[in-house]
VEXMITI-590796 format. One line per field, with one value per residue: x negated, y negated, z of N, C-alpha, C in turn; residue number from 1; residue in one letter. Coordinates in Angstrom, 1 decimal, decimal comma. Layout:
// residues N
n_X X:...
n_Y Y:...
n_Z Z:...
ca_X X:...
ca_Y Y:...
ca_Z Z:...
c_X X:...
c_Y Y:...
c_Z Z:...
num NUM:...
residu A:...
// end
This chain:
// residues 168
n_X 1,6:4,8:7,4:9,8:12,3:14,4:13,6:15,0:14,6:14,0:12,5:10,1:8,9:6,3:5,2:6,2:5,0:2,2:1,3:1,4:-0,4:-2,7:-3,5:-4,8:-7,3:-8,2:-8,8:-9,7:-10,1:-11,0:-11,1:-11,1:-12,6:-11,9:-14,0:-11,5:-11,7:-10,1:-8,0:-8,7:-9,8:-11,4:-13,7:-12,3:-12,2:-11,1:-10,3:-9,2:-7,4:-7,3:-6,3:-6,2:-3,3:-1,8:-0,8:-1,4:-1,1:-1,6:-2,0:-2,1:-3,5:-4,4:-7,6:-8,3:-10,7:-12,6:-15,3:-16,9:-17,4:-18,1:-17,8:-16,5:-14,2:-10,3:-8,2:-5,1:-2,9:-0,1:2,6:4,5:7,3:7,8:8,5:8,0:5,4:2,2:0,2:-1,8:-2,1:-3,0:-4,0:-4,3:-6,5:-8,7:-8,6:-10,5:-9,4:-8,6:-7,3:-5,4:-3,1:-0,5:1,2:4,2:4,5:7,7:10,5:9,3:9,3:10,3:8,7:6,5:5,5:5,3:2,6:0,9:0,8:-0,6:-3,2:-3,9:-4,8:-6,7:-8,5:-9,1:-10,2:-12,4:-13,5:-16,8:-17,5:-14,9:-13,3:-10,8:-7,5:-4,4:-0,9:1,4:4,6:6,7:9,7:9,2:7,5:7,0:7,5:8,2:10,2:8,8:6,4:7,0:7,3:4,9:3,3:4,5:3,5:0,9:0,7:1,6:-0,2:-0,1:-1,1:-4,1:-6,5:-8,5:-10,3:-11,9:-10,9:-7,6:-5,7:-4,9
n_Y -20,1:-20,3:-22,7:-21,9:-22,7:-25,1:-28,4:-32,6:-34,2:-37,0:-36,3:-36,0:-38,1:-40,1:-42,5:-43,9:-41,4:-42,0:-44,2:-43,9:-42,0:-43,6:-44,9:-42,3:-42,2:-43,7:-43,2:-41,9:-39,1:-38,0:-35,9:-33,0:-30,4:-26,8:-24,2:-20,8:-18,4:-16,9:-16,2:-15,0:-12,0:-8,4:-9,6:-12,0:-15,5:-17,7:-21,3:-24,0:-27,2:-30,6:-33,6:-36,9:-39,1:-40,5:-42,4:-42,9:-41,1:-37,8:-34,3:-31,5:-27,7:-24,5:-23,0:-20,1:-17,6:-14,7:-13,2:-12,0:-12,4:-15,8:-17,1:-18,5:-18,4:-18,6:-20,7:-20,9:-22,8:-23,3:-24,3:-24,4:-25,4:-27,9:-26,3:-23,6:-20,9:-21,6:-18,9:-16,7:-14,6:-12,6:-10,3:-10,9:-13,1:-10,8:-9,8:-12,1:-14,4:-17,2:-19,3:-22,4:-23,3:-25,6:-27,1:-29,1:-32,3:-33,0:-34,6:-36,1:-37,6:-36,9:-37,9:-38,3:-35,9:-34,7:-35,9:-35,2:-32,6:-33,0:-34,2:-32,2:-30,4:-31,3:-31,4:-28,8:-28,6:-29,3:-28,1:-26,1:-23,1:-23,2:-22,6:-22,9:-24,1:-23,5:-24,7:-22,8:-22,0:-20,0:-19,2:-17,5:-17,2:-19,3:-21,4:-25,0:-28,1:-30,0:-28,7:-27,3:-29,3:-31,1:-29,1:-28,9:-31,2:-31,4:-29,6:-30,4:-31,8:-35,2:-35,5:-35,3:-32,8:-33,9:-36,2:-37,9:-39,0:-39,3:-39,5:-38,1
n_Z -49,5:-49,0:-48,5:-46,5:-46,5:-48,3:-48,5:-48,6:-50,8:-50,0:-47,9:-48,2:-49,2:-51,4:-51,1:-48,8:-47,0:-47,9:-47,0:-44,3:-43,7:-44,3:-41,9:-40,7:-41,7:-40,6:-37,8:-34,8:-33,6:-30,5:-29,3:-27,2:-26,6:-24,5:-23,8:-22,8:-21,6:-20,3:-21,8:-23,9:-25,8:-26,4:-29,2:-29,7:-29,3:-27,7:-27,3:-25,7:-27,0:-26,8:-28,0:-29,2:-30,4:-33,3:-32,3:-29,9:-27,8:-26,5:-27,7:-27,2:-27,9:-28,8:-30,2:-32,0:-32,8:-34,5:-32,9:-34,2:-36,6:-38,0:-40,3:-43,2:-42,9:-43,0:-41,7:-39,7:-39,5:-36,8:-35,2:-32,0:-29,9:-27,3:-24,9:-25,8:-24,8:-25,0:-27,5:-28,9:-32,2:-31,6:-33,7:-36,4:-35,7:-35,3:-37,5:-39,4:-39,3:-38,4:-36,0:-35,1:-32,7:-32,2:-29,5:-29,9:-28,5:-25,9:-27,2:-29,4:-32,7:-35,8:-37,7:-36,6:-35,5:-37,9:-38,9:-37,2:-37,4:-39,7:-38,9:-37,3:-39,1:-40,8:-38,5:-38,4:-41,0:-40,9:-38,7:-38,1:-40,3:-40,8:-43,8:-45,7:-45,0:-44,0:-42,9:-41,2:-41,8:-41,3:-39,9:-37,7:-36,7:-35,2:-37,0:-37,6:-38,4:-38,6:-39,2:-41,6:-43,4:-43,1:-44,3:-47,1:-48,1:-47,6:-49,7:-52,4:-52,4:-51,8:-49,4:-47,9:-46,3:-45,6:-43,5:-43,7:-46,4:-46,8:-48,5:-51,6
ca_X 2,6:5,9:8,3:10,8:13,6:14,4:13,7:15,5:13,4:13,4:11,4:8,7:8,8:5,1:4,8:6,6:3,7:0,7:1,0:1,4:-1,7:-3,8:-3,4:-5,3:-8,2:-8,7:-7,9:-10,5:-8,9:-11,3:-11,2:-11,9:-12,6:-12,5:-13,5:-10,6:-12,2:-9,2:-6,7:-9,5:-9,8:-12,5:-14,0:-11,7:-13,1:-10,1:-10,7:-8,3:-8,0:-6,5:-6,4:-5,6:-2,5:-2,2:0,0:-2,1:-0,3:-2,1:-2,0:-2,5:-3,3:-5,1:-7,9:-9,1:-11,1:-13,0:-16,6:-17,9:-17,2:-18,1:-18,2:-15,7:-12,2:-9,3:-7,4:-4,2:-2,3:1,1:3,2:5,3:7,8:7,3:8,8:7,6:4,3:0,8:-0,6:-2,5:-2,2:-4,9:-4,4:-4,9:-7,7:-9,4:-8,4:-11,0:-8,9:-8,8:-5,9:-4,8:-1,5:0,1:2,2:4,5:5,5:9,0:10,6:8,4:10,0:9,6:7,8:4,7:5,3:4,9:1,6:-0,1:0,1:-2,1:-3,8:-4,7:-5,1:-7,8:-9,6:-9,5:-11,0:-14,0:-14,5:-17,5:-17,2:-13,9:-13,4:-9,4:-6,8:-3,0:0,1:2,0:5,7:7,1:10,3:9,1:5,6:6,9:7,5:9,3:10,5:7,2:5,0:7,7:7,2:3,5:3,1:4,6:2,5:-0,4:0,6:2,0:-1,4:1,0:-2,2:-5,2:-6,9:-10,4:-10,3:-12,4:-10,1:-6,6:-4,9:-5,3
ca_Y -19,7:-21,2:-23,1:-20,5:-23,4:-26,2:-29,6:-32,8:-35,0:-38,1:-36,3:-36,1:-39,8:-40,2:-43,9:-43,1:-40,6:-42,6:-45,2:-43,5:-41,3:-44,5:-44,8:-41,2:-42,3:-44,9:-42,3:-41,0:-38,0:-38,1:-34,2:-32,5:-28,7:-26,3:-22,5:-20,6:-17,1:-16,0:-16,3:-14,5:-10,7:-8,1:-9,6:-12,8:-16,6:-18,9:-22,4:-25,2:-28,4:-31,5:-34,8:-38,1:-38,8:-41,7:-44,0:-43,3:-39,8:-36,5:-33,2:-29,9:-26,2:-23,4:-22,4:-18,8:-17,2:-13,6:-13,3:-11,8:-13,5:-17,1:-17,9:-18,6:-18,3:-19,4:-21,5:-21,0:-23,8:-22,8:-25,2:-24,2:-26,2:-28,0:-25,5:-22,5:-20,7:-21,4:-17,9:-16,5:-13,9:-11,4:-9,1:-11,7:-12,9:-9,7:-9,0:-12,1:-15,7:-18,7:-19,9:-23,5:-23,5:-27,0:-26,9:-29,7:-32,8:-33,2:-36,3:-37,1:-38,0:-35,8:-38,4:-38,6:-34,6:-33,8:-36,5:-34,3:-31,2:-33,2:-34,5:-31,1:-29,7:-32,1:-31,6:-27,3:-28,2:-30,2:-27,0:-25,2:-22,1:-23,0:-22,7:-23,9:-24,3:-23,0:-24,4:-21,7:-22,8:-19,1:-19,6:-16,2:-17,7:-20,7:-22,9:-26,3:-28,9:-30,8:-27,8:-27,4:-30,4:-31,2:-27,7:-29,1:-32,7:-30,9:-28,1:-30,8:-33,2:-36,2:-36,4:-34,9:-32,1:-34,6:-37,1:-39,5:-39,4:-38,4:-39,7:-38,0
ca_Z -48,6:-49,9:-47,4:-46,2:-47,2:-49,3:-48,0:-48,7:-51,7:-49,4:-47,0:-48,9:-50,0:-51,4:-50,7:-47,3:-46,5:-47,7:-45,9:-42,9:-43,9:-44,6:-41,0:-40,4:-42,5:-40,1:-36,7:-33,9:-32,7:-29,6:-29,3:-25,8:-26,2:-23,6:-23,4:-22,2:-21,8:-19,9:-23,0:-24,7:-25,3:-26,5:-30,3:-29,9:-28,6:-27,5:-26,9:-25,3:-27,4:-26,5:-29,1:-28,9:-31,8:-34,0:-31,4:-28,2:-27,0:-26,6:-28,8:-26,9:-28,6:-28,6:-31,4:-31,5:-34,0:-34,1:-32,1:-34,9:-38,1:-37,8:-41,3:-44,9:-42,3:-43,4:-40,8:-39,6:-38,0:-36,2:-33,8:-31,0:-29,1:-26,0:-23,7:-25,7:-24,5:-25,7:-27,4:-30,1:-32,5:-31,7:-35,0:-37,3:-35,6:-35,7:-38,8:-39,8:-39,8:-37,3:-35,3:-34,4:-32,2:-32,0:-28,9:-30,3:-27,0:-26,3:-27,3:-30,6:-33,7:-36,8:-38,9:-35,9:-35,6:-39,1:-39,0:-36,0:-37,8:-41,0:-37,8:-37,0:-40,2:-41,1:-37,6:-38,8:-42,2:-40,6:-38,0:-38,5:-40,5:-41,7:-45,2:-46,0:-44,3:-44,4:-42,4:-41,1:-42,0:-40,9:-38,6:-37,1:-36,1:-34,7:-38,1:-37,5:-39,2:-38,9:-40,0:-43,3:-44,4:-43,6:-45,4:-48,3:-47,9:-48,5:-50,9:-53,4:-52,4:-50,9:-48,3:-47,9:-45,1:-45,4:-43,0:-45,0:-47,7:-46,6:-49,6:-53,0
c_X 3,9:6,8:9,6:12,5:13,5:14,4:14,2:14,5:12,7:12,6:9,8:8,4:7,3:4,5:4,7:5,0:2,4:0,7:0,7:-0,2:-3,3:-4,5:-4,7:-6,8:-9,1:-8,9:-9,3:-10,0:-9,8:-10,5:-12,1:-12,1:-13,0:-12,2:-12,4:-10,5:-10,7:-7,7:-7,4:-9,4:-11,4:-12,5:-13,2:-11,7:-11,8:-10,7:-9,2:-8,0:-6,9:-7,1:-5,5:-4,7:-2,4:-1,5:-0,8:-1,6:-1,4:-1,6:-2,5:-2,4:-3,9:-5,8:-8,5:-9,7:-11,9:-14,7:-17,4:-17,7:-16,7:-17,8:-16,8:-14,4:-11,5:-8,8:-6,1:-3,6:-0,8:1,5:4,2:6,2:7,5:7,6:8,2:5,7:3,2:0,0:-0,9:-2,0:-3,5:-5,0:-4,9:-6,1:-8,8:-9,8:-9,6:-10,4:-9,3:-7,4:-5,6:-3,5:-1,4:1,0:3,2:5,3:6,9:9,0:10,1:9,4:9,4:8,5:6,2:4,5:4,9:2,9:0,1:-0,5:-1,0:-2,6:-4,8:-5,1:-6,6:-9,0:-9,7:-10,0:-12,5:-14,7:-15,4:-17,0:-15,6:-13,6:-11,6:-8,6:-4,8:-2,3:1,5:3,8:7,0:8,1:10,1:7,8:5,8:7,2:8,0:9,5:9,0:6,6:5,7:7,0:5,7:2,5:2,7:4,1:1,6:-0,5:0,8:0,2:-1,3:-0,6:-2,6:-5,5:-8,2:-9,2:-10,9:-11,7:-8,6:-5,5:-5,5:-5,2
c_Y -20,7:-21,9:-22,3:-21,4:-24,4:-27,9:-31,0:-34,0:-36,2:-37,9:-35,7:-36,9:-39,7:-41,8:-43,9:-42,7:-41,0:-43,4:-44,9:-42,7:-42,4:-44,4:-43,3:-41,2:-43,0:-44,3:-41,8:-40,2:-38,3:-36,8:-33,7:-31,1:-28,0:-24,8:-22,0:-18,8:-16,0:-15,6:-15,3:-13,0:-10,1:-8,8:-11,1:-14,0:-17,5:-20,3:-23,4:-26,7:-29,5:-32,7:-35,8:-38,4:-40,7:-43,2:-43,5:-42,0:-38,7:-35,7:-32,2:-28,4:-25,7:-23,1:-21,1:-18,5:-15,8:-14,3:-13,0:-12,0:-15,0:-17,9:-18,0:-17,4:-19,1:-19,8:-21,3:-21,7:-23,6:-24,1:-24,3:-25,3:-26,5:-26,8:-23,9:-22,0:-20,5:-19,7:-17,5:-15,2:-12,9:-10,5:-9,9:-13,0:-12,2:-9,4:-10,2:-14,1:-16,2:-19,1:-20,9:-23,4:-24,6:-26,8:-29,2:-30,8:-33,0:-34,7:-37,3:-36,9:-37,1:-36,4:-37,9:-36,7:-33,9:-34,9:-35,6:-33,1:-31,5:-33,5:-32,9:-29,9:-30,1:-31,8:-29,6:-27,3:-28,5:-28,7:-26,2:-23,6:-21,6:-23,1:-23,3:-23,0:-24,2:-23,3:-23,2:-22,0:-21,7:-19,6:-18,3:-16,2:-18,9:-22,1:-23,8:-27,2:-29,9:-29,8:-27,5:-28,2:-30,9:-30,5:-28,3:-30,7:-31,8:-30,2:-29,4:-32,2:-35,0:-36,4:-35,0:-33,8:-33,1:-35,4:-38,6:-39,6:-38,8:-38,8:-39,1:-38,3
c_Z -48,7:-48,5:-47,7:-46,7:-47,6:-48,4:-48,7:-49,7:-51,0:-48,0:-47,4:-50,1:-50,2:-51,0:-49,3:-46,9:-47,0:-47,1:-44,4:-43,1:-44,0:-43,2:-40,1:-40,5:-41,2:-38,5:-36,3:-33,1:-31,4:-28,4:-27,8:-26,4:-25,2:-23,8:-22,8:-22,5:-21,4:-20,3:-23,8:-24,8:-26,6:-28,6:-30,7:-28,9:-28,4:-27,2:-27,1:-26,1:-27,1:-27,8:-28,9:-30,6:-32,5:-33,0:-29,7:-27,5:-27,2:-27,0:-27,3:-27,7:-28,1:-30,4:-31,2:-32,9:-33,3:-33,4:-32,7:-36,2:-37,7:-39,1:-42,5:-44,0:-42,5:-42,1:-40,6:-39,2:-38,0:-35,0:-33,8:-30,4:-27,9:-24,7:-23,8:-25,0:-25,4:-26,0:-28,7:-31,1:-32,9:-33,1:-35,9:-36,9:-36,0:-36,9:-40,2:-40,1:-38,3:-37,1:-34,6:-33,9:-31,7:-30,7:-29,3:-28,9:-27,6:-26,4:-28,6:-32,0:-34,5:-37,4:-37,7:-36,1:-36,5:-39,3:-37,9:-36,6:-39,2:-40,0:-37,6:-38,2:-40,8:-39,7:-38,1:-40,0:-41,9:-39,2:-38,6:-39,0:-40,7:-43,0:-46,6:-44,8:-44,8:-42,7:-42,2:-40,7:-41,6:-39,8:-37,4:-36,2:-35,7:-35,4:-37,6:-38,9:-39,6:-39,7:-41,2:-43,8:-44,3:-44,3:-46,5:-48,9:-48,7:-49,1:-52,1:-53,6:-52,3:-50,2:-48,1:-46,7:-44,7:-44,9:-43,7:-45,9:-47,0:-47,6:-51,1:-54,2
num 1:2:3:4:5:6:7:8:9:10:11:12:13:14:15:16:17:18:19:20:21:22:23:24:25:26:27:28:29:30:31:32:33:34:35:36:37:38:39:40:41:42:43:44:45:46:47:48:49:50:51:52:53:54:55:56:57:58:59:60:61:62:63:64:65:66:67:68:69:70:71:72:73:74:75:76:77:78:79:80:81:82:83:84:85:86:87:88:89:90:91:92:93:94:95:96:97:98:99:100:101:102:103:104:105:106:107:108:109:110:111:112:113:114:115:116:117:118:119:120:121:122:123:124:125:126:127:128:129:130:131:132:133:134:135:136:137:138:139:140:141:142:143:144:145:146:147:148:149:150:151:152:153:154:155:156:157:158:159:160:161:162:163:164:165:166:167:168
residu X:X:X:X:X:X:X:X:X:X:X:X:X:X:X:X:X:X:X:X:X:X:X:X:X:X:X:X:X:X:X:X:X:X:X:X:X:X:X:X:X:X:X:X:X:X:X:X:X:X:X:X:X:X:X:X:X:X:X:X:X:X:X:X:X:X:X:X:X:X:X:X:X:X:X:X:X:X:X:X:X:X:X:X:X:X:X:X:X:X:X:X:X:X:X:X:X:X:X:X:X:X:X:X:X:X:X:X:X:X:X:X:X:X:X:X:X:X:X:X:X:X:X:X:X:X:X:X:X:X:X:X:X:X:X:X:X:X:X:X:X:X:X:X:X:X:X:X:X:X:X:X:X:X:X:X:X:X:X:X:X:X:X:X:X:X:X:X
// end
Protein backbone atom coordinates (compact mmCIF):
# COMPACT_ATOMS: atom_id res chain seq x y z
CA UNK A 1 0.00 0.00 0.00
CA UNK A 2 1.26 3.45 -0.85
CA UNK A 3 0.52 6.48 1.32
CA UNK A 4 -2.59 8.30 0.20
CA UNK A 5 -0.75 11.60 0.40
CA UNK A 6 2.81 12.78 0.58
CA UNK A 7 4.45 13.41 3.92
CA UNK A 8 6.75 16.24 4.90
CA UNK A 9 10.32 14.82 5.03
CA UNK A 10 10.77 15.90 8.66
CA UNK A 11 7.95 13.54 9.67
CA UNK A 12 10.18 10.67 8.51
CA UNK A 13 13.46 11.85 10.05
CA UNK A 14 15.45 8.67 10.70
CA UNK A 15 17.32 9.82 13.80
CA UNK A 16 14.11 11.02 15.49
CA UNK A 17 12.28 7.72 14.98
CA UNK A 18 15.26 5.46 15.60
CA UNK A 19 15.76 7.03 19.04
CA UNK A 20 12.13 6.28 19.88
CA UNK A 21 12.25 2.82 18.33
CA UNK A 22 15.00 1.83 20.75
CA UNK A 23 12.46 2.16 23.56
CA UNK A 24 10.15 -0.22 21.70
CA UNK A 25 12.77 -2.96 21.86
CA UNK A 26 12.84 -2.74 25.65
CA UNK A 27 9.08 -2.38 26.13
CA UNK A 28 6.92 -5.14 27.57
CA UNK A 29 3.40 -4.76 26.21
CA UNK A 30 1.48 -6.48 28.98
CA UNK A 31 -1.24 -7.56 26.57
CA UNK A 32 -4.64 -8.87 27.66
CA UNK A 33 -6.83 -10.80 25.19
CA UNK A 34 -10.59 -11.12 25.75
CA UNK A 35 -12.68 -13.29 23.39
CA UNK A 36 -15.61 -11.33 21.93
CA UNK A 37 -18.01 -13.87 20.35
CA UNK A 38 -20.70 -11.16 20.42
CA UNK A 39 -18.76 -9.26 17.73
CA UNK A 40 -17.95 -12.32 15.62
CA UNK A 41 -19.91 -13.82 12.78
CA UNK A 42 -20.01 -17.26 11.16
CA UNK A 43 -16.42 -18.04 10.21
CA UNK A 44 -15.01 -14.95 11.98
CA UNK A 45 -13.38 -15.00 15.42
CA UNK A 46 -12.99 -11.69 17.27
CA UNK A 47 -11.00 -10.82 20.41
CA UNK A 48 -10.54 -7.52 22.17
CA UNK A 49 -7.01 -6.58 23.15
CA UNK A 50 -5.60 -4.16 25.68
CA UNK A 51 -1.91 -3.34 25.79
CA UNK A 52 0.34 -0.96 27.63
CA UNK A 53 1.95 1.92 25.74
CA UNK A 54 5.51 3.10 26.12
CA UNK A 55 4.45 5.83 28.55
CA UNK A 56 2.23 3.58 30.69
CA UNK A 57 -1.12 4.33 29.08
CA UNK A 58 -3.39 1.69 27.61
CA UNK A 59 -4.55 0.98 24.09
CA UNK A 60 -7.55 -1.05 23.13
CA UNK A 61 -8.79 -2.56 19.94
CA UNK A 62 -10.07 -5.64 18.16
CA UNK A 63 -8.36 -8.57 16.50
CA UNK A 64 -10.27 -10.71 14.02
CA UNK A 65 -9.35 -13.68 11.88
CA UNK A 66 -11.00 -16.49 9.99
CA UNK A 67 -12.20 -19.38 12.11
CA UNK A 68 -11.23 -21.76 9.29
CA UNK A 69 -7.89 -20.42 8.10
CA UNK A 70 -5.35 -20.21 10.93
CA UNK A 71 -2.00 -19.98 9.12
CA UNK A 72 -0.21 -17.91 6.46
CA UNK A 73 -2.36 -14.86 7.13
CA UNK A 74 -1.68 -11.26 6.21
CA UNK A 75 -2.68 -8.96 9.05
CA UNK A 76 -3.97 -5.48 8.33
CA UNK A 77 -3.75 -2.79 10.99
CA UNK A 78 -6.40 -0.10 10.92
CA UNK A 79 -6.84 2.85 13.25
CA UNK A 80 -10.05 4.56 14.26
CA UNK A 81 -10.55 7.78 16.16
CA UNK A 82 -11.34 7.99 19.86
CA UNK A 83 -15.07 8.53 19.25
CA UNK A 84 -15.37 6.00 16.43
CA UNK A 85 -17.00 2.64 16.84
CA UNK A 86 -14.68 -0.37 16.93
CA UNK A 87 -15.76 -2.75 14.20
CA UNK A 88 -14.15 -5.21 11.82
CA UNK A 89 -14.44 -5.73 8.06
CA UNK A 90 -15.98 -9.20 7.94
CA UNK A 91 -15.60 -9.62 4.16
CA UNK A 92 -11.83 -9.19 4.31
CA UNK A 93 -11.57 -11.61 7.23
CA UNK A 94 -13.60 -14.26 5.43
CA UNK A 95 -11.34 -13.89 2.38
CA UNK A 96 -8.41 -15.10 4.48
CA UNK A 97 -6.81 -12.10 6.15
CA UNK A 98 -6.60 -10.97 9.75
CA UNK A 99 -7.36 -7.51 11.08
CA UNK A 100 -6.21 -5.45 14.04
CA UNK A 101 -8.33 -2.36 14.68
CA UNK A 102 -6.73 0.12 17.07
CA UNK A 103 -8.75 2.85 18.75
CA UNK A 104 -6.56 5.92 19.08
CA UNK A 105 -6.83 7.50 22.54
CA UNK A 106 -8.10 11.08 22.71
CA UNK A 107 -5.54 13.85 23.13
CA UNK A 108 -2.51 11.68 22.39
CA UNK A 109 0.40 13.34 20.58
CA UNK A 110 1.11 12.34 16.98
CA UNK A 111 4.54 10.81 17.74
CA UNK A 112 3.01 8.63 20.45
CA UNK A 113 0.20 7.53 18.14
CA UNK A 114 2.75 6.59 15.46
CA UNK A 115 4.65 4.47 17.99
CA UNK A 116 1.34 2.89 19.06
CA UNK A 117 0.80 1.70 15.48
CA UNK A 118 4.38 0.41 15.23
CA UNK A 119 3.96 -1.36 18.59
CA UNK A 120 0.76 -2.99 17.34
CA UNK A 121 2.51 -4.04 14.11
CA UNK A 122 5.16 -5.77 16.23
CA UNK A 123 2.46 -7.53 18.24
CA UNK A 124 0.74 -8.58 15.00
CA UNK A 125 4.00 -9.96 13.58
CA UNK A 126 4.42 -12.13 16.70
CA UNK A 127 0.86 -13.49 16.57
CA UNK A 128 0.54 -17.17 15.67
CA UNK A 129 -0.45 -17.71 12.04
CA UNK A 130 0.48 -14.19 10.88
CA UNK A 131 3.10 -14.18 8.11
CA UNK A 132 3.02 -10.51 7.11
CA UNK A 133 1.68 -7.22 8.44
CA UNK A 134 0.40 -4.17 6.56
CA UNK A 135 -0.76 -0.84 7.93
CA UNK A 136 -3.97 0.24 6.22
CA UNK A 137 -3.67 3.98 5.74
CA UNK A 138 -6.61 4.50 3.40
CA UNK A 139 -8.83 7.32 4.58
CA UNK A 140 -12.00 5.43 3.63
CA UNK A 141 -10.92 2.70 6.08
CA UNK A 142 -10.23 5.15 8.92
CA UNK A 143 -6.56 5.78 8.13
CA UNK A 144 -5.03 8.50 10.29
CA UNK A 145 -1.91 10.63 10.11
CA UNK A 146 -0.32 8.21 12.58
CA UNK A 147 -1.12 5.23 10.34
CA UNK A 148 0.27 6.98 7.27
CA UNK A 149 3.54 7.84 9.04
CA UNK A 150 3.89 4.40 10.68
CA UNK A 151 3.27 2.65 7.36
CA UNK A 152 5.95 4.75 5.69
CA UNK A 153 8.45 4.18 8.54
CA UNK A 154 7.93 0.42 8.25
CA UNK A 155 8.01 0.44 4.44
CA UNK A 156 11.21 2.52 4.34
CA UNK A 157 12.69 0.19 6.98
CA UNK A 158 13.34 3.00 9.44
CA UNK A 159 11.70 0.83 12.12
CA UNK A 160 10.91 -2.87 12.12
CA UNK A 161 7.93 -5.14 12.71
CA UNK A 162 10.19 -7.13 15.03
CA UNK A 163 10.06 -6.33 18.75
CA UNK A 164 13.42 -8.11 19.15
CA UNK A 165 15.04 -5.75 16.65
CA UNK A 166 12.96 -2.56 16.29
CA UNK A 167 15.70 -0.97 14.19
CA UNK A 168 16.75 -2.23 10.80
